N, C-alpha and C positions, 0 to 999 in steps of 0.2 A: 622156486625160492626167489629168484630174481624178480618174477612177476609180482610176488607178494611185496617185495621191497619197494618196487616201483609204485604199486597201489598205495602202500603206506606213506610213501614220500609225497604222492599227489594229494592224499588226504591231509597230510600235515601242512602242505603248502596252501591248500584250500582254506583250512582252518586259520592259518596265519593271515591270509588275505582278507578274511571276512571283517575283522575289526578295522583293517586299513580302509576297506571300502566304506564302512560305516563312518569312519573319520572323514573320508573324502566327501561323502554326502553331507556330513555336518558342516564341513568347510564351505561346500557349495551353497548350502542354505544360509550360512552366515554371510557369505559374499553377496548373495541375492538380497538379503535383508539390508546390508550396508548400502546397496545401490539405491534402495528406497528411502534412505535416511535424509535426503535433501528436503523432503516434506516435513519430517519430524524435526529436523534442525531448524527450519524456518518457524515452525510452531513453537519450538523451545525458545527461540529468540523473542517471539512475540510474548510468550508467557513471562519470560525474564524481564522484558520491558514493563510488564504489568506488575512486576514484583511477586509473581506467583510461582516462579521456578528458578532455582539457582544452580549454577554449575560449580566446577572446581575453582580454586583460586586463580588458575591460569585462564579462566574463561571457557574451558572445554566443558561441554555438557555431559560428556561421558555416556552417550546414549547406548552404547553396546553393552554396558554393565547392568546386571540385575539390581534393582533397588533393594536397600535393606529395609527392615521393618521400621526402623527409626525414620528413614527418609519418607516412607509411605505415610507415617503419622504426621510428619511435618507438612506434607502436601495437603493432608486432610485439614489440618488446623488453618492453613492458608485459605483453602477453599471455603471454610466456615467463616472466614473473615475475622479470625481470633488471634492472629499472630501477634499483634501489638499487645493484646491482653496477656498472652502466654509469656511474653518476654518481660512485661512489667510485673506480673504476679510472681514469677520465679518460684513456683511451688517446688518443694523439695523432691528430689528424684532418689529413690532408695536403691537403685540398681547400679552395681559397680561396673558393669560392662558397657554402660552408656557413655559415649564421648561427651566432652564438656559442651560442645556446640548444641548437642541434641537434648541435654538435660532439662532446660526450661520447657521444651515441647513435651517431653515424656512426662514430666511432673504435671503439666497442665492436662495432658491426656488422661492421666490417672485420676486427677481431681474431678474431671468432668465425666468420667466413666467411658471415655472413648477407646481405651486400650487397657491392657494388663500385661504383666510379665509372664515369662514361662516358668518362673519360680519366685520365691520371696526375695531372692537376692539377684536374680538375673532377668533382664528385660528380653534378651535374645536378639542378637544383632545379625541373625541370619537373613536370608533373602525373603522378600515379600512376594507371594505369588499373585496371580491375576485375580483369583477369587477374593483374596484379602483386600486388594486395592479397590476392586469394584464395590465391596462391602463398605469400605471407607467413603467412597464417593457417593454411594446411595444414601448413606447417613447424612452427608453434607446436603443432599437434596431433600432431606426431611423424612426419608423412609426409615423403618425400624425393623431389624431382624427380631428384636425382642417381642414386638407386637405382631409379628407374623406377616409383614409385607413381603418378606423374602426369607429364604434360609441362607444363613451366612456362608455355608459350605457350597451353596449353589445359587449365586446371585445372577447368573448369566441371563436367564429369561427376562427378569425385570430390567437388567442393564440394557439389553437390546431394545426392549419396549420403551425405555426412557431415552434412548438415543446416545448413551454414553459408551457404548462398545462399538467403535467404528469397525466397518467391514475390513477384514484383513489383520485385525489385531491378533498377535500370536499369544494365545491363552496358555500354551504349554511352556514356551520359552519367553517368559515375561521379562522385558528389559525396561530400562529407563526411557527408551524411545516409546514404548507402549504406555508408560505413565504419562508422557507428553500427549499422546493421541487421546487417551481417555480424559485427561484433565481439560484439554482444549475443547473436546466435545461437551464436557459437563458444563462449561460456561454458558452454552446456549440451551441447556436442558431446563425444563420447567420444574419448579419446586413442587413437591407433593401438595395437591389440592389448591394450587395457586396459578395465576396467569403469569406471574413473574418468573424470569429466568434466574439461574444462580448468579449470573453477572449483574443483573439488576439488583439483587439483594446486596451484593458486594458494594454497589454504588450507594445504596441506602445506608450501609454501615460505614461509608467513607473510605473504604479500601480502594475502590476504583472511582473514577470520575465519569460523568455522563458522556463526555466527549470520547472517552476511551472505548465505549461500546461500538462506536463507528468502526466498521471493518472487521468485527469479530467473526462474521460469517465467512470470511475469506478462507478459501482452500488453496494452499500453495500448488503451483503446477510443477510436477516432478521434472518436466522438461525445461524448466526455467521460465521466467516471465520478463516483462519489460515495462518501463514507465515511459509514457508518451506525453509530451507537453506541446500544445499548439498555442502559439502566441498569435492571436487574431490581428489582422490589419484593421484597426478601428480608428485610424487617424490619430489626432492628438488626444489619446485616451489609452486605457489599459483594459485588456481582457485576455485571460489565459485559461485553457481547459486542460486538466490533467486526467489521464486515464491509466489505470493499473489494475490488472486482474479483474476486469469487468466492472470496476468501480470508478466513479467520476467525481471530480471536484472542479468547480468553476470559481476562479479568483477574479473578481470584478467583471463588469459587463460592457465597458465602453460607454459611449454617449447614448442618449435616448434614440438617436437616429440609427443606432446599431442594433436595436431590438430585433428588426427583421432578419439581420444577418445571423444572429445567434439562434433565433427561432428556426430559420431554414436549415442551419447546420445541424442542430439537434434532431430535427425531424428527419433529415436525410440520413443521418447516422443511426437512426433508430434508438436514440438515447431518450428514454422516457422517464429516467430517474437521475437526479443529480444527488449523489450521496452527501455532498457538502457544497453549499453555496457561500462564498465569502465576499463581503463588501468591505474592502480595506478601510474606506472612510466615505463620508456621505457625498462628496463632490460629484457633480453630474457626469464627469468624464470617467468615473469609475462605477457609479451606481445606475446610470441612465439606462443601459441596455439590459439590466437584470430582469426587468419586467418581461421582455421578450423571451428570455430563457425560462422564466417561471410559467409562461403560457404554453411552453412546449414540454416541460418536464416537471415532475413532482420533486420537491426538495426533501431530503432526509433530515439535514441539519443545516442551520443558517448561522453563520458567524458574522459579527460586525463589531466595529470599534466602539459603538454606542447603541443603546436601545432606542433612542429617539434623536431626531435631528429635524430641523426646519426645511432642509432642502427638498424641493419637490420630487426629485428623482428618488431620494431615499424614502420619502413617504409612499411613493408608488411601489417601491421594493417591499415595504412593510405591508401594503395593501394586498399584494398578490401572495405574499407569504401567509397572511391571515386567511385568505380564501382557501389555502391548502391546509389550514389548521396548524401551521408551523410558527413558532415564536423565535425571536432573535436571541441568540446566546452571545454574551460578551465574555470571551475567554480571558483567563489570567495568564501572565507570563509564566512559562514553564508547562502550561497545559499542552496535552498532545492528543492526537487522534491518528487513525490509521486509514490508509487508502490502499486496499489490497496488501501487497508486500511492502509498501512504502510507509514510513512514519512521518507525520507532520507535527512539528513542535511550534508553539506560539512563543515568540521572543519578545514582542512588544505590541503596544506601547507600554513602557514601564511606569509612566506617570502621566497625568493629564496636563496638556499644555494648551496655551491659548490658540496656537495655530493648528487648524484641523489637519494639515498635512503631517504635522509631527505627532498626531494621534493615530497614525496609520497602523493597522494590524501588520505585523511583520511575521512571516512564516518561513521556517526552514524545513524543507522536505528532504528526507534521507532515503536513499534506495541503493542497497548494496554498498559499494565503495564510492558512489556518487551522491552529490547533494546540491540543492537548489535553494537560493535565498530570494524570497519575494518581499519587496520593501514598500510597496504602495507608492506614496509620494513623500516618504520620510526624508527629511532634510538633515542638515548637520546636527541640529540639537538632538533629534531622536537617534541619529547615528552615534552620537557621543554617549547617550544613555545605554545603547547596546554595547558599546565598547567597555563601559564601566560595569556592565551586568554580570560578567563572568560566563555568559553563555558561549558555547562554541559557535563561531561565526564562519569559520573557513568553509567555503562552498565551491563546488566545481563550476557552477553557473550562478551569476548574479543577474536578477532582473533589476536594472539600474533604476534608482528612485527618481520620481518626479520628471519622467520623460527625458532625463539627461540634462536637467537644469543645473546651473553652476552651484545651486544651493545644496546639491546632493553629491554622493560619491566622493567624499573627501579623501585625501591621501591616506590619512590614518585609518579610515574605514576600509579602503581598498587593500591596505597592507594586511589588515586582520582577516578579511574575507579571502584574499588571494585567489580570485576567480580565474579559472582557465578560459572561460567564455563569459560573455555578457550580452544581454538583449536590451535594447532601448526601444520602447514603444512610443513613437512620435508621428505627427502628421507631416507630410511633405509640404514645405513652404509655410509652416505654421508661423503665426505672428510673434511668437515668443523667442524665436531663434534656437529652439531645442532641436537636437542636443547642442549644448554649448561647446565651443572649441576647447575651453578649459577642461571639461569633463573628458572629451575625446583625447586630449593630451595626457590626462592622468591615466586613462585606460591603456593608452599606448605605452606609457612608462611602466605600467604594471605587467606588460607583456600579455594582455588579455585579447583574445579573439573576439571581435565585435560583430553583432548582427543587429540590423536596424529595420524596423517595419517601414519607415519612410523611404528607404532605398530598396528593400528586398521584398516588401509585401509580407504576407503571413510567413511565420517561421515555425517549423516543426523540429523538435528536439526529441530524440529517442535514446533512452539509456537501457543497457542490458545489465546494469549494476556495476559495470567496470569501465565502460567508455561511452562517450556521447557521439551520436551521429546527427548531423543537421541537414535539413532540406528547406529551401525557401521557395516562395512563389516565383521569384525571378529566375531561379535556377531551373525550376520545373518548366517554365515557359521556354527557356533557352534549349532545354533538352528536346522538348516537343518541336520547337522551331527547327532544330537540326534534323529531326526525323522528317518533318514536312518538306524539307528541301531535298529529300531523296538522298540523304547522306550515305545510304548503303551502296550507292553506285548503280550502274546500269544492270539490266538483266531482270530475271524473275523476282529475286528478293527485293530489288529496288522498287519494282512496280508494286509489290505488296505493301511496302512501307510508305510509298508516295501517295499523292492525292488522286491517282488513277485518271488524271486528265478529265475529271468531271464525268467519267463514265458510270460511277455509282456513288451512293451516299457514303458518309463516314461509317466506319465499322463500329466505332464507339464514340461516346461523348464524355469528355472528362471535365469534372468540376475542379478547377485548379485551386479553389479555396478550401474545399473539403478533402481533396486528395482521393476522391472516389470516381470510378468510371461506370458508365451506364450504357445500355442498349439505346439507340436513337429513339426507340418507341417508348421508353420509360417516362412516366409523368414527371419524375424528378429531373430528368434531362431537359425537359421543356421549360422548367422553371429556373434554370441556371442563369444568373446575370451574364450579360454579354462579355463583360470584362474578365469574368472568371471561366468562360466557356471555351473549350477547345475541341474541335472535331478531329478525331484521331483515325488515321488510316493505317491499319496494321493489325497485329495479332494480340490476343489476350495475354499470351506469354510475354510479349514485349512490354505490355503495361505492368504486369506483375513484376517483371525484372526492374522496372523503374520505381517499384515500391508503391504503386497505386493499388487501391483496394476495390474489389468488385462490389457493386451495389447489392444490398441484401434483399431488395424488393424484386428487381428484374433479373437478378442472378446471371449477369453476362458471362 
């Protein structure tokens, strides 16, 4: 009898534990899914910036919740480019269970035959499943379940073929996070029987702008990403290269004499495509070196403050763009584009002025909690236009306008930007006296950390979305100088880091301009300018610890 009781008790405990184990597994699955949400969160933010996906009033995208049928319909109407029509038409909605915000969309969907209710009086605010949402998106791409392109209960095969069902999408536990993944993939999917993508159709309908297509192929890195900006040392000129998630943007190219510098750098780095090339204004010290960059890399998009100008450097810029089949786009204030996980917004010029400097393109780059303001040669007049515009100007870093001339970086402008750091690109001993003492004083008063190419050579700034880390050419040379002086002390370690008394050649050759290191036998190592060349005696690990990058060709 006791044995029977024990057996019954064990059986009861086992039965009691089974649902708990199931619950635990479900929680583990939910936890694992949440860990992957950094990617969906980033995509949701991008879709939100495009006006194609909205969160709650508090800004939370609520990705862990299943979408309702009404939310799925709203997303379909947005992907069809019909949201404005739906809101303006305000077709009547006969269903009592539809909330006020969704009524125009449901009315429009009924009128266009996109949806129907579960009864004559109820739309049905239950959850939308994966098959339903894929059906909606396939319809947005021009496919029809009525004409037999797919079966609405089983759209998965066509969805995979069309590329709108990303690998790993949870078709059983369909959440708003999955809505984001499918919708984001759909933007790059081709329309039925056309070469255009869904995003290109939205451009044609005026829902998106051509600029906004830049960066849509970006795939967020679940391990996080970074934005790197290299301010070249181009003397009394400007040139900066931005890199984020494998995408690149060049803002200005220095003087014509800097063409070889840009060409060599892009070739060494293996950068064969510049997703965006920007000429802030036609002056030679900004447009001159762009020809070298365009000889090294294909431009995806070219932005300039004007389509035509008489300056020879700008005409060369247009010539090499034309050879690549690329035309110049003159963006409008408020336009934006994307560089990987970074957003770039055009702030100016807001009006045409007589002085070319005051017609400079002004760009604000946002990445996570950090931001960067590039002002070309904008002077007080354009700065005042920006102050009057209502655009957000506050930025973590300011590229000071006009090489630090007293005509730029006014007190009012610096108060609005409130930069934690600033970069001045100017030539050592230049005849203009840039940067002016007045500007340096204003930056000191603003409590801004200052970096200068005339004093520090090239400047590299890296953001992880929360903080900035700086490295300069002078700092790098000092670091290597310390190592070369056998700073590790006597003994075996010191001998490994020191010059070995001429007993053997350098272990590696470092290009202090590009931040890359090579094997001495690498062709790129032999082409490094003497002023940028450093022969390093030490280990690969020491170079990596100093944040230098191995050459992709010789793979040291």
